[in-house]
C-alpha positions in Angstrom: 0.0 0.0 0.0 2.8 2.4 0.9 4.6 1.7 -2.4 1.3 2.5 -4.3 1.1 5.8 -2.4 4.6 6.7 -3.4 3.9 6.0 -7.1 0.6 7.9 -7.0 2.2 10.8 -5.3 4.7 11.2 -8.1 2.1 10.9 -10.8 -0.1 13.4 -9.1 2.9 15.8 -8.8 3.4 15.5 -12.6 -0.3 16.1 -13.3 -0.9 19.0 -10.9 2.4 20.7 -11.7 1.6 20.5 -15.4 5.1 18.9 -15.9 6.2 17.6 -19.2 8.8 15.0 -18.1 11.8 14.3 -20.4 11.9 10.8 -22.0 14.3 8.6 -20.1 14.7 7.0 -16.6 15.4 8.6 -13.3 15.7 7.4 -9.7 14.8 9.1 -6.4 14.1 8.2 -2.8 10.4 8.0 -2.0 10.2 7.4 1.7 6.8 6.8 3.3 6.8 7.1 7.1 9.7 4.9 8.3 9.8 2.8 5.1 12.9 3.5 3.0 11.9 3.0 -0.6 13.5 3.9 -4.0 11.4 4.9 -7.0 12.3 4.5 -10.7 10.5 6.8 -13.1 10.3 5.7 -16.7 9.1 8.2 -19.3 8.4 6.8 -22.8 7.2 8.4 -26.0 4.0 7.4 -27.6 2.8 7.5 -31.2 0.9 10.8 -30.3 3.6 13.5 -29.7 1.2 15.2 -27.2 1.2 12.2 -24.8 3.9 10.6 -22.7 3.8 7.3 -20.9 5.0 7.5 -17.3 5.7 4.4 -15.2 6.8 4.6 -11.6 8.2 1.5 -10.0 8.9 1.3 -6.3 11.5 -0.8 -4.6 12.4 -1.6 -1.0 15.6 0.3 -0.4 16.6 -1.7 2.6 17.6 -4.7 0.4 
């Protein structure tokens, strides 16, 4: 559940901030309470140049 919140937080940040993320991958810490997690954001192009596909993966950073 906490991992889902981390991913949703990032996607909401992109949406509400009217961000246009660059194509590529980036990593960032996405701690929730005392859980140390690491997020990977993957931004991909689509056939429609006005859309981007954004995937956020969340990993347990303690491993």
